[in-house]
C-alpha positions as CSV (number, residue, x, y, z in Angstrom):
1,X,0.0,0.0,0.0
2,X,1.4,3.4,-0.9
3,X,2.3,6.1,1.7
4,X,-0.5,8.6,2.4
5,X,0.3,12.2,1.8
6,X,-0.4,14.8,4.4
7,X,-2.7,17.6,3.3
8,X,-0.6,20.7,3.2
9,X,-3.4,23.0,4.4
10,X,-4.2,20.8,7.4
11,X,-0.5,20.4,8.3
12,X,-0.3,24.2,8.6
13,X,-3.6,24.7,10.5
14,X,-3.6,21.8,13.1
15,X,-1.2,20.6,15.8
16,X,-1.5,17.5,18.0
17,X,-1.3,17.7,21.8
18,X,0.6,15.2,23.9
19,X,-2.7,13.5,24.8
20,X,-3.7,13.2,21.1
21,X,-6.2,16.0,20.8
22,X,-6.1,18.3,17.9
23,X,-5.4,22.1,18.4
24,X,-6.7,24.8,16.1
25,X,-6.6,28.6,15.9
26,X,-9.9,30.5,16.3
27,X,-11.5,32.3,13.4
28,X,-12.2,36.0,13.0
29,X,-8.8,37.3,14.1
30,X,-7.3,38.2,10.7
31,X,-8.7,41.5,9.5
32,X,-11.3,44.2,10.3
33,X,-10.0,44.3,13.8
34,X,-10.8,47.9,14.5
35,X,-14.5,47.3,15.1
36,X,-13.8,44.4,17.5
37,X,-13.5,44.8,21.2
38,X,-10.1,44.3,22.8
39,X,-11.6,41.6,25.0
40,X,-12.9,39.7,21.9
41,X,-9.5,40.0,20.1
42,X,-7.8,38.7,23.2
43,X,-10.1,35.7,23.4
44,X,-9.7,34.9,19.7
45,X,-5.9,34.8,20.2
46,X,-6.1,31.7,22.3
47,X,-5.9,28.2,20.7
48,X,-8.6,25.7,21.3
49,X,-9.2,22.0,20.6
50,X,-11.2,20.6,17.8
51,X,-14.6,19.2,18.7
52,X,-15.0,15.4,18.8
53,X,-17.5,15.6,15.9
54,X,-15.0,17.2,13.5
55,X,-12.0,15.1,14.4
56,X,-13.2,12.4,11.9
57,X,-12.8,14.9,9.1
58,X,-9.4,16.1,10.1
59,X,-7.6,12.8,11.0
60,X,-7.6,11.4,7.4
61,X,-5.8,14.6,6.3
62,X,-3.0,14.0,8.9
63,X,-1.9,10.3,8.3
64,X,0.5,10.4,11.2
65,X,-2.6,10.4,13.5
66,X,-4.4,7.4,12.0
């Protein structure tokens, strides 16, 4: 069976924690930041984990997880 290639976009967007969870960046922190509150921008700066429901879509893109 051939090696599976990692999706380049997924490789850049997701990281794996030590316990095997997948980390992601939050959305809405790229542009049009002047109208957003400081508190909101600060919250959006933090990383979060991917929901269990979405992990099934992401894992095939990262063969080193499967």
